[in-house]
N, C-alpha and C positions, 0 to 999 in steps of 0.2 A: 425671018423675025432673028434678032439681036438678043444677048443674051450677056449684063453687065453687072458687075456684083459690085456692092458698095460696102468695103470692111471699114474695121474699127473695134479697140474695145470693148467692153461691155460697159455701160454707163459714158459712154463719151458721146453722146447725141446723134444716132444714126439716124432715128426715127423721125427725131426732130427734125433735121434737116432735108429728107428723105423727097418732102414734097416738094419743096422750089427746087430741088434737084431734078429731079424728074420734070419740073415742069419748064426749066430751065434746056433742059435737053430733050427734052420731047420723048423723055420715056412713059409709057401709057400704059404700061403694069409695075406694079412694086410685088413682092413677096418678100413678108417680113413675119417672121414666128409666126410661121404656117396659115398664114393669111397669103390670101389671091387680091388683093386693090389694082382693080380695073376703074382708070379716068376717076381718082377719088372715090371709088366706090367699092367695100367688100363685097365681092361676087362669091367667095368660095373660101376653104379653109376652115380650120378651130384656132384660133389664137393660143398659144402657148402661155400669152398670159393668164389665162384663166384657169391653167392647170395648179392644182395643190402641193403637186412636190415639183422640185426644179429636175428631177428625172423624168418625171413624164411633160416638162417644159420642154425637156432637149428631145425627148421623142416628137413631140409635135412640131416644133419647129425644122428638125432634121427629116421631118415626112414619114416617119418611121409606122404612122398607122395605115392601114393598109385603105380603112373607109374616105380618111380624110385625103390623101394624096390621090386617090382615085378621082374624086369631085374636082379636087383641083388639078392634074390631069385634063378632064373632061371639060371643065370651063376655060380652060386656055387652047385647046383645040378649036374649041366654040367661037371663042371672040377673037383669037388668032391677031394678038397683037403684035404692033412692031417693034419692040422691045421689052424688055424685061429685066429690073431693076435687082436682084438678091441681093438683100441688106444681110450680115451675118459679122460674127468677131473675128472670123479668117478667112483666109482665102480656102484652106482647106472645106472650111464650114459649106462657105456659098458652092464649092466643087462638088462637093455631095449633094447639096440641095437639086443643083442644076442634071445632076447624074439620076436622081430620083426621081426627077417630075420629066425626065427627057429632055430637057431644053439646053443642055451642055453640046460643046462645052464654053465656056465663057470666054466671050472676046476681048473685054475693055475689062480692067479694073480700076477701082475709084477708092482712094481711102479717105475718111475723116480727113486725116489732117491737109488733103487737097482742097477741103470745102471750108474747114472752120478752124477759128485762132485759139490756141490754147487758153485763152480766158472763157472761150465757149463751153471748151471741153470741161475746165474745173467745177462751171456752173453747172453743165448737165450730171457731171458727176456726183454733188450737192443733193440735187432730187434725186438722184435715183440711189443714192446711198446710205444718205441722211432722211429723204422723206417716201423712200420706197416708191417710188412713182417710175411710170412707165411708159412711154408715149407711141402711139401708135397714128401711122398717115394716113386717117381718114377722120372727117367731121363726125363729132357724136351721134349727129344724126341715122347715120349709115350703118351706126354698130346695132341698132335695134335692140332685138332681145338677145345676142351673145352674148352681152357681158350684162344681162340679170343679174342684181343685186352685187354689184360692184360699182363701187364709187368711182364718177366717170367725172370731170371737167372738161370744159367750162358747162354749168348748170345755172346758168344767168337766167335762160327763156328757152322755155319749150314750146314748141310749135306743133300741135296737135292738126295733122294733114287732115284728118277725116272730119272733124268738126271745124275746122277754117280757124281756130282761134289761138292766138298767141296766149300765153300766162305769163306772169311776171313773178318769178317764183326762186327760191332761196332754200340751197342744203347748205347747211350750217359745217363748214371747215375749220378747223384753226390754221391750216394754212393755204387759203383760195389763191393757188395760181392757174391763170387762165391762158389757152393756147388758141389762138380764133381759129386754125384750118385743121388741129391736131385734136387728139384725145388722148386726158390724162386719165392711165388706170391705174390701180394700187392692188397690184394681182393676189391671188390666196397667198402664196407661199410667203410673201413679203408685206402682208396686212398690217396694220397697225394702227389703232386708232377707231372711232366710234364715228358714224352718219348718222344722222334724223334726220327727214323731211317733216317739215311743220303739219302741223292739223289743216290748218288752214289752206295751204295747197292741196290736201286730200277734197277737202271740201269743196273748193273751187270747182276742182275739176268732176264730183260729182254732178254738181248743181248747172254744170255745161252740159252734160251728160244727160242730164235730165231732162230738158229743155225739147229733145224731140220726141218725147215718149209724154208731154204734161197733157196731152188728149185722153190721157187713160190711168195717169199716177202722178203723184205728189210725194215729192222727200219731205219726211219729218224729223225724222233725227239721222244722224251717221256715228257712227263710229270705226275708231281704225289703231290697229297697233302700228307705227311709222318706223320701229327700228329697221336698219337698215334690211338683217335674216327675214323671213318668213311675217313677214308682213300680212295680214289679215284687214279687210274692211266689211264693217255688217252697216246696213241700210235698210231704213226702216221705211215704208212706203204707204201711202193712202189710195187706193184704184177706186173705179167705180165698180159697179156691178157691171160685168161685160166679161163673156167669153174670154175676147182679144187682151184683158187684160193682162192675162198669163202670157201669153205670149210678147205682149211690152215688159213684163216683169223682165223675160227671161232673156230678151233682147238687152233691154238697160242692162242688165248683170254685166253679158258679155261685155259691151262697150265701156264700160266702169273698168271690167279688167285690162282690157285689150290697152285702154288708152294710160290708165297709173303704167301698166308695165311698160308701155312704150315712151311715155311723157317722164318716169321718174327713172329708169333702169334699174328700181328695186326689184327683188323679188318678190312675188306676190306671190303668196298662200294659196288663198282664195278671196273672192266676195260674195258676199251672202246679201239675196235681198227677201227681208220677211214683210209680210204685207198685218201692218199692224189696226186697218181700218176699212171700210169700204164703206162709200157713197153711194149713193141710190141713184146719179145719173153724172152726168159733165155739169151742169149747174151748181149741184151740191159740191162737186171737187172746187169750183172755181171759186163758189162761197167761201169754202175753209181756205182757199189761199189767200185772199183777199182780208179774211178775218186776221188769218197768221201777221201777214204784214202789219 
């Protein structure tokens, strides 16, 4: 296994350039700010970009937390990548990471100036300094719950694999700068601004999730607090008089929670399902649906 370092000052665009560089050179693994990314997927680690302080972010980036370090070491041993590229702000930093993970010494050193222009680095600095954005060299779909509650971009199209349904939804953001193969994150320690998800998006997700259980329940009302942090959802349902209806409500509740968490990347405090009415049988439930339409 080869170990390569990719260094440059903070905010010069290392994470942005990392994916293309790894693909060109055949590096199948990347270490970036506490994460192990293997063939485009985050497989282990804890990102420094989700830490609440810069001190904690540095500890995560240098793998000074035993549990995080051990998980990454175990993943490397299992996956046996051909080459690992370590991203860092200096040669010393990448050397420390290599030593911490037991993958040193560094055999080749690449610098941001080798793969980008001065204009590229100025643009990257603008996004980092002026807009507080950091990039992770992995698609948003791979981040899953790791960044729940943190704004991520692009967020124009979410695909719920479980439901097999694509929803065209929008997150309102005054500075919407998309990146096709990488994900923009605003870390807690540099966060500025407020992001909200529209009520219609939540309604659509709930309605689609409910289709799986339409033999036992019908959604009659939904309420949500769609702020970025501590979002809660309450769903009123009508059910048929059947013992299985309770199990359907519980499964529906879990599906809504999992789907909203995955598809929006927002912190979801809770999902409450309330039974507001009981239908005598399935025919009565269907009749109510038709009447509602």
